[in-house]
C-alpha positions in Angstrom: -5.3 17.7 -20.6 -3.4 14.6 -22.0 -5.4 11.7 -22.9 -5.4 9.0 -20.6 -6.6 11.8 -18.1 -9.4 12.2 -21.0 -10.4 8.3 -21.0 -9.2 7.8 -17.3 -11.4 9.4 -14.8 -10.3 10.6 -11.9 -10.3 8.2 -8.9 -12.5 8.4 -5.5 -10.4 7.9 -2.2 -12.0 4.7 -1.8 -11.3 3.4 -5.4 -7.9 4.8 -4.7 -7.4 2.3 -1.2 -8.9 -0.6 -3.2 -6.0 0.0 -6.0 -3.5 0.0 -3.6 -4.7 -2.4 -1.5 -4.5 -4.9 -5.2 -1.3 -3.8 -5.6 0.3 -4.2 -1.9 -1.4 -8.0 -2.3 1.0 -8.6 -5.2 3.9 -7.3 -3.3 3.1 -9.8 -0.7 2.1 -12.6 -3.4 5.6 -12.3 -5.2 7.3 -12.1 -1.8 9.6 -15.0 -1.2 8.9 -16.7 2.3 12.9 -17.5 3.9 13.3 -21.4 4.2 15.0 -21.1 7.3 11.5 -20.1 8.6 9.8 -23.3 9.7 6.5 -21.2 10.2 4.1 -21.0 6.9 3.8 -17.6 5.4 1.4 -15.5 7.2 -1.8 -14.3 4.8 -1.8 -10.8 3.4 -4.5 -9.9 5.9 -2.3 -10.6 8.8 0.4 -8.5 8.2 -1.5 -5.4 6.1 -4.7 -4.1 7.7 -7.0 -1.7 5.8 -5.6 1.4 8.0 -2.5 0.5 6.8 -3.2 0.9 3.2 -5.3 4.1 3.6 -1.9 5.2 5.6 -0.5 4.5 2.0 -2.6 6.3 0.1 -2.9 9.4 2.3 0.9 9.9 2.0 0.8 9.3 -1.4 -2.0 12.1 -1.9 0.2 14.5 0.4 3.7 14.2 -1.5 1.4 14.3 -4.7 -0.6 17.7 -3.6 3.3 18.7 -2.2 4.7 18.5 -5.7 2.0 20.5 -7.4 2.3 23.0 -4.8 5.6 23.5 -4.1 6.9 23.2 -7.9 3.9 23.3 -10.2 4.2 19.4 -11.2 0.8 17.9 -11.6 1.1 13.9 -11.8 -1.4 13.2 -14.4 -1.9 8.9 -15.8 0.9 9.8 -18.4 3.5 11.3 -16.4 2.6 8.8 -13.0 3.6 6.0 -15.9 6.4 7.5 -17.7 9.4 5.5 -16.4 7.2 1.8 -16.1 8.6 1.2 -19.7 11.9 0.9 -18.9 11.0 -1.1 -15.4 8.8 -3.4 -17.5 10.9 -4.2 -20.0 13.6 -5.2 -17.4 11.4 -7.6 -15.6 9.4 -8.9 -18.4 11.4 -12.0 -18.5 10.2 -12.8 -15.4 6.4 -12.1 -15.8 6.9 -10.6 -12.2 5.3 -7.8 -10.6 5.6 -5.1 -13.2 3.3 -7.1 -15.3 0.9 -8.3 -12.4 0.3 -4.5 -11.4 -0.8 -3.8 -14.6 -3.1 -6.2 -14.8 -4.5 -5.9 -11.6 -6.5 -3.0 -12.7 
């Protein structure tokens, strides 16, 4: 067991959905609304329903299970965030999505 798994308990399905919704809201908040579109940017709730968020969570869980069953790869907290450092360093200068997602927990 890696040290993150010792500190961070497994998330329930509803906790996963709540976290995914936070991530989707951050993506939506950072999305630039085109100047060519005279209408105001719609609210997050009008573009993504709770059922769509749940569909994303289900897809992630299915893919995670497939990795474990087919190739024996267990997605631990450490493995899941291992690629974040270069991404965060690259986008650190703009204070954008990566930072917001890390701070949303």
